[in-house]
Steps between C-alpha positions, in 0.01 A plus 500: 500500500135594572244222524341559154835492324577169683168357384565603143845333512338184640236504227753551219720210617197272564349585159829428324533157691150412396571561137794261518265262683241523232752413241613195702137394538454535121802277419424235760109514510522527881344813667587360839815708481293807589482378862865471521567853360224653716658362826853599379388844402312579837821374680722724288263795574564451867882502435475805285290697740736388776787652306336825372238575766516816712459341845751372755772272378423230755136480394583495135766234552259272672240563236747398229591174698139394578335605181783383277536168688125431482505574113807291445375198683156510323645560150740206538229270620272594214779477240578140603137420432491686169824326388388151596125506422266574216317829492275559809139393436377851580706638210412209268136590557571865402691391200204299380262775594699759312585263208860572558459873419847648570368847529282406787792326668714809456249713672466236767873517569501877504209498754727297725758788473231734633430266786873507581458873551188450721681254726805731511290771688559332839872508433476869419338557836788310681768677299361838622526415874731751668633257758526130592277422787665196667183331639305534176797382300506188719137448441556531124781241506297251699206536271717463197680187637164324599331593177782434246591187690148380508453563128834312424378201708158490315677532166738209576208282627306562185805437285557163671142413432506600131822306450356170639350296206265321743335838585434600138146630468466521884472807716782566753359457860820466687691745725375858482258398221294305751400824664459741207439446132736779423763533789756650253252783429432540872864557581546714190229728638639519849845575362378846402436596856877512557514829288204638700717457816805634322318808381388625848609861531512553126311804354359252246420221750149469370638367170648203676144365562442463124723191514290281720172648388555475125675168529205353686260637248692356213559157655140465627294650221710572192795306363592251783255275655219526233732405214689234696196331620324507164801328352507248796130416434572455124785253565402333833130522496325322791829452697537873515132564580541273807817694597294825476239357730746400773775761483505867572551714197785736616527543872643178656252309720431147595337290228133432506321162441342493152175363648456816710527732214167633376400411140496863389871543605594362153 
């Protein structure tokens, strides 16, 4: 199948999944399900493009394993949170802001289906590669293992913190969270470089760069860090402001002393 037909198939499937997700959200008053469905849909897109792409079988097989494995791990992790916890504060804020308007939630879910297509573009690039380049494939696997492994560790550390009643209302500062306020986002971003490496030699290799570039833009300026930190400030106040003063936002680095932070850093 040609790339445009593949992307149309990805969009149609993602849009259908998001309709079902919107219905689930409406019944349970919990829009957090959209994160689960987005991760699962992007992972499924990697598998579909691995199956139906026009490139070498070895490249497409590796794409299906890496992209599908990433999506499955993230979707299961998010689903455990959705099943066990109330609606994420970011979505509660939207629900209040929109007065529970279901039409707006429907459009929001369908916008996520379009984002699935956007993040499937790196997979299209990989699926068009005419041959598997061993060294670049090895780089892709190493990047994937480090990034997905790092994200899984950060997620487990945060889950342990959230499950501890003594830590309620306090910011996680242990493990990877000592060096970055969003280590899970950092590793999520670096994970997309695996497909840049895997797409070397593809006639559409430039598309692979959309993964890390667009993901960084969304995490840093659109829907990731801004919303997460706004919610943290609403719920943890001064404790989180102190964390902001001492801990790198995204890229892991050694913590600073709060007293050395300029006043205008707030």
